[in-house]
C-alpha positions in Angstrom: -18.9 6.4 7.9 -16.9 6.3 4.6 -17.8 3.4 2.4 -15.3 1.9 -0.1 -15.3 -1.1 -2.4 -13.3 -2.5 -5.3 -13.7 -4.2 -8.6 -11.3 -6.0 -11.0 -10.8 -9.6 -10.1 -13.0 -12.5 -11.2 -16.2 -13.1 -9.3 -17.9 -15.7 -11.5 -17.6 -18.1 -14.4 -18.4 -15.6 -17.1 -15.3 -14.6 -19.0 -16.4 -10.9 -18.8 -16.8 -11.0 -15.0 -13.2 -9.9 -14.6 -11.1 -6.9 -15.5 -11.6 -3.1 -15.8 -13.9 -3.0 -18.8 -17.0 -0.8 -18.5 -19.2 -3.8 -18.6 -17.5 -5.5 -15.6 -17.1 -2.4 -13.6 -20.8 -1.4 -14.0 -21.9 -5.0 -13.2 -19.7 -5.2 -10.1 -20.8 -1.8 -8.9 -24.5 -2.5 -9.2 -23.9 -5.9 -7.4 -22.1 -4.1 -4.5 -24.8 -1.5 -4.2 -27.5 -4.2 -4.1 -25.6 -6.3 -1.4 -25.0 -3.2 0.7 -28.5 -1.8 0.3 -27.0 1.5 -0.8 -27.5 3.9 -3.7 -24.0 5.4 -3.5 -20.4 4.2 -2.8 -18.0 6.9 -1.4 -14.9 5.4 -3.0 -14.9 2.9 -5.9 -11.5 1.4 -6.5 -9.8 -0.4 -9.4 -8.3 -3.4 -7.6 -5.5 -3.7 -10.1 -4.3 -2.9 -13.5 -5.9 -4.5 -16.5 -3.5 -5.0 -19.5 -6.4 -5.8 -21.9 -8.7 -2.8 -21.4 -7.7 0.7 -22.6 -7.3 3.0 -19.6 -9.6 5.5 -21.3 -12.4 3.1 -21.3 -11.8 2.2 -17.6 -11.9 5.8 -16.5 -15.2 6.8 -18.1 -17.0 8.3 -15.2 -20.6 7.5 -16.0 -21.2 6.2 -12.5 -19.8 9.3 -10.9 -22.1 11.5 -13.0 -25.1 9.2 -12.2 -24.4 9.6 -8.5 -23.5 6.0 -7.8 -20.0 6.7 -6.7 -18.4 9.9 -5.3 -14.7 9.3 -5.8 -12.5 7.0 -7.9 -9.5 5.2 -6.4 -6.8 2.8 -7.6 -5.1 -0.2 -5.9 -2.0 -2.2 -6.7 -1.0 0.1 -9.6 2.7 0.7 -10.3 4.0 4.3 -10.5 3.7 4.5 -14.3 0.3 2.9 -14.3 -1.0 5.4 -11.7 0.5 8.3 -13.6 -1.0 7.2 -16.9 -4.4 6.9 -15.2 -4.2 10.3 -13.7 -2.8 12.0 -16.8 -5.4 10.3 -19.1 -8.3 11.4 -16.8 -7.1 15.0 -16.7 -6.6 15.2 -20.5 -10.0 13.8 -21.1 -11.8 16.0 -18.6 -12.8 13.0 -16.5 -12.9 12.6 -12.7 -9.3 12.0 -11.6 -8.5 9.1 -9.2 -7.9 10.5 -5.7 -6.4 7.5 -3.8 -4.1 4.5 -4.3 -4.0 1.4 -2.2 -0.5 -0.1 -2.2 1.2 -2.7 0.1 3.3 -0.7 2.5 4.9 -1.5 5.8 8.2 -1.5 7.6 9.1 -4.7 5.7 7.7 -3.6 2.3 9.0 -0.2 1.4 9.7 -0.5 -2.3 6.8 1.9 -3.2 9.1 4.7 -2.0 11.1 4.5 -5.2 8.4 5.4 -7.7 4.9 5.3 -6.3 5.2 7.7 -3.3 7.0 10.4 -5.3 4.3 10.2 -8.0 1.5 10.3 -5.4 3.0 13.3 -3.7 3.4 15.1 -7.1 -0.2 14.4 -8.0 -1.8 14.9 -4.6 -3.0 11.3 -4.4 -3.7 9.9 -0.9 -2.1 6.6 -0.1 -4.2 3.9 1.7 -1.6 1.2 2.6 -2.8 -2.3 2.9 -1.1 -4.9 5.1 0.6 -2.3 7.3 1.5 -5.2 9.7 2.8 -7.4 6.9 0.1 -10.1 7.3 0.7 -9.9 11.1 4.5 -10.4 10.9 5.0 -7.0 12.7 2.5 -7.8 15.4 5.3 -9.5 17.4 3.7 -12.9 17.6 6.5 -14.5 15.4 10.0 -15.4 16.5 13.2 -16.0 14.6 14.0 -19.6 13.9 10.7 -20.8 15.4 7.7 -22.3 13.7 4.8 -19.9 13.3 2.0 -20.5 15.9 -0.9 -22.5 14.7 -3.4 -19.8 15.7 -1.5 -17.2 13.7 -2.0 -16.5 10.0 1.5 -17.7 9.2 0.8 -21.1 10.8 -2.7 -21.6 9.5 -1.8 -23.9 6.7 -3.4 -21.7 4.1 -1.3 -21.9 0.9 -1.2 -18.1 0.3 -0.4 -17.3 4.0 2.3 -20.0 3.9 3.8 -18.3 0.9 3.7 -14.8 2.4 5.1 -15.8 5.8 7.8 -18.0 4.1 8.9 -15.0 2.0 9.0 -12.7 5.0 10.7 -15.1 7.3 13.5 -15.9 4.8 14.9 -12.4 5.0 17.2 -11.4 7.9 16.4 -7.7 7.2 12.8 -8.4 8.2 13.8 -10.0 11.5 16.2 -7.2 12.3 13.3 -4.8 11.6 11.0 -6.7 13.9 13.6 -6.8 16.7 13.8 -3.0 16.5 10.0 -2.7 16.5 9.9 -4.9 19.6 12.6 -2.9 21.3 10.9 0.5 20.7 7.6 -0.9 21.8 9.1 -1.9 25.1 10.7 1.4 25.6 7.6 3.5 25.0 5.0 1.2 26.5 3.3 0.3 23.3 2.7 -2.9 21.4 4.8 -3.9 18.3 1.6 -3.5 16.2 1.0 0.0 17.4 4.6 1.0 16.6 4.3 -0.5 13.1 1.0 1.2 12.5 2.3 4.6 13.8 5.3 4.5 11.5 3.1 3.9 8.4 0.5 6.5 9.4 3.2 9.2 9.6 4.9 8.4 6.2 4.7 11.0 3.5 1.6 10.8 1.4 -0.3 8.4 3.6 -3.9 9.3 4.4 -4.8 6.2 6.4 -3.7 2.5 6.5 -6.1 -0.3 6.0 -6.4 -1.9 9.4 -7.4 -5.5 9.6 -8.5 -7.1 12.9 -10.1 -10.4 13.9 -11.4 -9.2 17.2 -12.7 -5.9 18.7 -9.8 -5.9 21.2 -7.3 -6.0 18.3 -9.2 -3.1 16.5 -9.2 -1.0 19.7 -5.5 -1.6 20.3 -4.7 -0.8 16.7 -6.6 2.5 16.8 -4.3 3.7 19.6 -1.6 4.0 16.9 -3.4 7.0 15.4 -2.3 9.2 18.3 1.0 7.4 19.1 4.1 9.7 18.8 7.2 7.6 18.2 9.5 10.5 18.5 12.4 11.4 16.1 14.9 9.0 17.5 12.7 5.9 17.3 11.6 6.9 13.8 15.2 7.3 12.6 16.0 3.8 14.0 13.0 2.3 12.2 13.9 4.1 9.0 17.5 2.9 9.1 16.9 -0.7 9.9 14.1 -1.2 7.4 15.5 0.8 4.5 15.2 -1.1 1.2 18.5 -2.4 -0.2 18.3 -1.8 -4.0 20.9 -2.5 -6.5 23.1 0.5 -7.5 20.9 1.3 -10.5 18.3 2.6 -11.0 17.2 3.2 -7.4 20.6 2.9 -5.6 23.2 5.7 -5.2 24.5 5.4 -8.8 21.1 5.7 -10.3 20.0 8.5 -8.0 23.1 10.5 -9.1 22.0 10.2 -12.7 18.9 12.3 -11.8 20.9 15.0 -10.1 22.1 18.1 -12.0 25.7 19.3 -12.0 27.1 22.4 -13.7 30.2 22.0 -15.8 31.4 18.5 -14.8 30.3 15.2 -13.5 33.3 14.9 -11.3 31.3 16.1 -8.3 28.9 13.1 -8.7 31.8 10.7 -9.0 33.5 12.1 -5.9 30.2 11.7 -4.0 29.9 8.1 -5.0 33.5 6.9 -4.5 
């Protein structure tokens, strides 16, 4: 068993019970250890960036040296924030974060622009959360139909309503789901297994964070670890779900700015137009 927990968001009325200050991180860690009845956490993660606390203070690794935690991880950091944390830790001779938890799925691929390349460069393992996009990719939702009341998107919870509304408003997401369903039918898998398998096999991914309400869901999801989608199905999923950025900085024009040409930029222009 590998035990992980996080700290960052508020857990009480005290103004200092929030953020990535040493005081809050130490307090939250001790509280987690007490609740779990453990003396050590395998992976202690910063649940998000703190704009008010210097990253050098956040990364002080007293708890690692004391044996309370084994590894440090990050969550919801942008590319530059992750790189700053890693570079600061290395320069100061501190323990370097080893993982990042980003949102990543077939309908949320924007981390491929900055975060994935940085993670690959630094050897950071990605632990994607919401690989099924809050259940959207499980196949239980249908285009132009109200979300089922027993599903997260139809639960009436304000946050879930917001998430599902945002997902359902984009035709690209429904096109992606249609392709997931089609591939699942062709290979004898569930849509959820197809979506999980795609994420598992993305560059830099160590393991997705699997959420399940029932044992049956968990057992079904675990099948995806050994599911081989094949090259053709993977290409279809890659194509239909590809992010649609503006031309700059992550579209074709911006990408060409980062290429290198000898003698003239005419080659770049001819490749664009």
